[in-house]
C-alpha positions as a printed Julia matrix, in Angstrom:
267×3 Matrix{Float64}:
   0.0    0.0     0.0
   1.12   3.55   -0.63
  -1.02   5.82   -2.78
  -4.61   5.2    -3.88
  -5.12   7.12   -7.12
  -8.36   7.35   -9.05
 -10.13   9.77  -11.37
 -13.78  10.24  -12.22
 -15.8   13.02  -13.84
 -12.85  15.38  -13.98
 -11.75  14.9   -10.36
  -8.62  12.97   -9.35
  -8.35  11.66   -5.81
  -4.95  10.97   -4.25
  -5.24   8.95   -1.05
  -2.34   8.43    1.35
  -2.51   4.8     2.45
   0.47   3.4     4.35
  -1.15   2.24    7.6
   1.87   0.42    9.01
   3.79   3.72    9.21
   0.97   6.24    9.74
   1.39   7.52    6.19
   5.03   8.46    6.75
   6.41   9.3     3.31
   8.92   6.68    2.24
  10.61   6.42   -1.16
   7.8    4.36   -2.68
   5.1    6.8    -1.6
   7.09   9.78   -2.83
   7.67   8.15   -6.2
   3.99   7.26   -6.49
   3.0   10.81   -5.52
   5.23  12.23   -8.23
   3.56   9.95  -10.74
   0.09  10.94   -9.52
   0.8   14.67   -9.77
   2.32  14.18  -13.22
  -0.89  12.51  -14.38
  -3.01  15.27  -12.84
  -0.94  17.89  -14.64
  -0.95  16.17  -18.03
  -4.41  14.58  -18.28
  -6.67  17.21  -19.86
  -9.75  15.42  -18.53
  -8.67  16.13  -14.93
  -9.77  19.58  -13.77
  -9.21  19.29  -10.01
  -7.55  16.94   -7.52
  -8.13  16.06   -3.87
  -5.41  14.77   -1.56
  -6.64  12.98    1.55
  -5.81  10.15    3.95
  -7.3    6.65    3.95
  -6.36   6.17    7.63
  -8.88   6.92   10.38
  -6.84   9.13   12.7
  -3.95  10.68   10.78
  -3.35  12.55    7.55
   0.42  12.13    7.37
   3.24  11.57    9.86
   5.69  13.45    7.64
   8.84  12.2     5.96
  10.03   8.71    6.87
  13.3    9.73    8.49
  14.41   6.12    8.95
  14.44   5.32    5.25
  14.48   8.46    3.09
  17.03  10.66    4.83
  19.82   8.01    5.02
  19.54   7.5     1.25
  19.39  11.21    0.41
  22.43  11.9     2.61
  24.32   8.87    1.22
  24.49   7.32    4.69
  23.53   4.05    3.01
  23.01   2.76   -0.51
  19.55   2.3    -2.08
  18.08  -1.16   -1.61
  15.15  -1.01   -4.04
  13.96   0.74   -7.2
  12.17   3.55   -5.36
  15.2    4.36   -3.22
  17.34   4.4    -6.36
  14.86   6.94   -7.77
  15.62   9.16   -4.77
  19.29   9.17   -5.74
  18.7    9.58   -9.47
  16.09  12.33   -9.16
  16.47  14.16   -5.81
  14.32  17.04   -7.11
  11.54  14.49   -7.51
  10.99  14.59   -3.75
  10.15  18.28   -3.93
   7.75  17.67   -6.83
   6.1   14.85   -4.9
   5.51  17.12   -1.92
   4.26  20.05   -4.03
   7.2   22.2    -2.98
   7.85  23.16   -6.58
   5.05  23.27   -9.16
   5.08  24.54  -12.73
   1.47  23.54  -13.46
  -1.76  25.11  -12.3
  -4.62  22.69  -11.84
  -6.25  23.22   -8.44
  -5.43  20.78   -5.64
  -7.74  20.53   -2.63
  -6.35  19.18    0.65
  -8.86  17.33    2.85
  -7.16  16.89    6.23
  -8.23  15.02    9.32
  -6.35  13.82   12.39
  -2.65  14.53   12.75
  -0.87  16.4     9.96
   2.82  16.52   10.77
   6.0   18.05    9.32
   6.35  16.93    5.7
   2.63  16.2     5.5
   1.91  19.73    6.72
   4.35  21.1     4.14
   2.6   19.2     1.37
  -0.69  20.82    2.38
   1.04  24.22    2.11
   1.6   23.47   -1.59
  -2.11  22.92   -2.28
  -4.55  25.58   -3.46
  -7.62  25.06   -1.25
  -7.67  23.4     2.18
 -10.42  21.87    4.23
  -9.87  20.26    7.61
 -12.06  18.34   10.02
 -12.49  19.8    13.47
 -10.26  17.08   14.94
  -7.29  17.98   12.73
  -4.03  18.98   14.41
  -1.05  20.41   12.54
   2.57  20.48   13.68
   6.04  21.32   12.38
   8.31  19.32   14.7
  11.71  19.87   13.11
  13.0   22.51   15.51
  12.28  20.18   18.44
  14.64  17.67   16.78
  17.32  20.28   16.23
  16.86  20.36   12.45
  15.45  22.89   10.01
  12.57  21.97    7.67
  13.4   22.26    3.97
  10.14  21.13    2.39
   9.03  24.68    1.71
   7.51  25.75    5.03
   9.98  28.57    5.7
   8.94  30.1     2.38
   5.27  29.1     2.18
   4.05  30.01    5.65
   5.21  33.66    5.83
   3.44  34.2     2.5
   0.23  32.43    3.5
  -0.44  33.52    7.09
   0.65  36.4     9.38
   4.4   36.49    9.93
   4.17  36.11   13.7
   1.95  33.06   13.28
   4.38  31.5    10.79
   7.27  31.99   13.2
   5.23  30.5    16.05
   4.49  27.35   14.05
   8.08  26.88   12.88
  10.06  27.87   15.97
   7.88  26.52   18.79
   7.03  23.2    17.13
   3.73  22.95   18.99
   0.48  21.38   17.81
  -1.88  23.85   16.15
  -5.6   22.99   15.98
  -7.51  23.42   12.73
  -9.67  26.18   14.22
  -6.62  28.36   14.8
  -5.26  27.82   11.3
  -8.69  28.79    9.97
  -8.51  32.04   11.96
  -5.1   32.74   10.43
  -6.48  32.17    6.92
  -4.51  29.0     6.18
  -7.64  26.86    5.91
 -10.66  27.65    3.76
 -13.08  25.72    5.94
 -13.32  23.51    9.04
 -16.06  20.87    9.02
 -17.24  17.83   10.93
 -15.07  14.81   10.16
 -17.98  12.9     8.63
 -18.51  15.72    6.13
 -14.87  16.24    5.14
 -14.72  14.31    1.87
 -18.23  15.36    0.85
 -17.23  19.0     1.18
 -13.95  18.45   -0.66
 -15.81  16.76   -3.49
 -18.43  19.51   -3.57
 -15.7   22.09   -4.07
 -13.96  19.96   -6.7
 -17.18  19.58   -8.67
 -17.83  23.3    -8.47
 -14.38  23.87   -9.95
 -15.13  21.35  -12.69
 -18.2   23.38  -13.65
 -16.04  26.45  -14.26
 -13.93  27.11  -17.33
 -10.67  25.14  -17.01
  -8.68  27.74  -18.95
  -9.95  30.45  -16.61
  -9.22  28.45  -13.45
  -5.72  27.5   -14.57
  -5.03  31.02  -15.83
  -5.98  32.5   -12.46
  -3.71  30.09  -10.59
  -0.88  30.65  -13.06
  -1.14  34.41  -12.68
  -1.07  34.17   -8.88
   1.94  31.84   -9.0
   4.0   33.8   -11.52
   3.31  37.3   -10.21
   3.88  36.54   -6.52
   7.3   38.21   -6.43
   6.8   40.83   -9.18
   6.29  44.53   -8.6
   2.76  45.8    -9.24
   3.29  47.19  -12.76
   5.05  44.07  -13.99
   2.4   41.87  -12.39
  -0.43  43.84  -14.01
   1.18  43.42  -17.43
   1.6   39.7   -16.82
  -2.08  39.42  -15.86
  -3.07  40.89  -19.24
  -0.62  38.6   -21.04
  -2.12  35.51  -19.4
  -5.73  36.64  -19.44
  -6.3   38.07  -22.91
  -5.96  34.75  -24.78
  -8.53  33.26  -22.39
 -10.93  36.11  -23.18
 -10.77  35.15  -26.86
 -11.07  31.39  -26.27
 -13.94  29.15  -27.33
 -14.63  28.55  -23.63
 -15.17  32.27  -23.09
 -17.64  32.42  -25.97
 -19.43  29.35  -24.64
 -19.64  30.82  -21.14
 -21.24  34.05  -22.36
 -23.64  32.18  -24.66
 -24.7   29.81  -21.87
 -25.37  32.75  -19.53
 -27.55  34.48  -22.14
 -29.44  31.28  -22.88
 -29.93  30.34  -19.23
 -28.19  26.98  -19.51
 -25.15  25.25  -18.06
 -21.95  25.98  -19.95
 -20.15  23.09  -21.61
 -16.5   24.05  -21.34
 -13.98  22.14  -23.48
 -10.74  23.71  -22.32
 -10.21  25.38  -25.7
């Protein structure tokens, strides 16, 4: 067991499923995650993805320090194909964990239970986030005397208030979902029994919207994040104008006028 991947009606679901290790990310899971995200990015039929946990009480225990780190640091040699992949493609780990993305289909995180370290960092790389009211988040690295390098030092100060980001990273304490919602990190907190239903509702709503528009919006946000205002405004026009002249745009306006549901083709 590692990753449960499926796709239906434009929505891909990526389930973490390694019960013997509380979804700790080993080489096999990381390799499978990279493959799943590659398929999400390249399959034109997929318009949104949901990442979730198949386990009852935990989202992800973070990186498997017993297996991944020794290979990445050359403390021991790879013993299987997935560990060899770690050596051959070390950047693949960052792609697996959504630290670095060059594609713009929306990913929804549906989190329940414990969400620790590398699992928390992977959620930071998603676009929309829903958590159950039992969810607890924690960046433990500082308590181990190490610094996280899965993106949290960059993501968090850009996604929540600076003081809150420092608190999460430096103190290493558990943070309940309700507090992360107050800080604006989470879009919604729901009852655990409603978590996947709400994630799917959001995914289907996205699928009803124009895929070129959705991906253009996310691309613009991603690319302009570090630009000055004038440069960013010009980039917005560069990305947006072709979408205005697309067949999808014409279909959207026609459907509105005719009082019907638009049939977007991504063209």
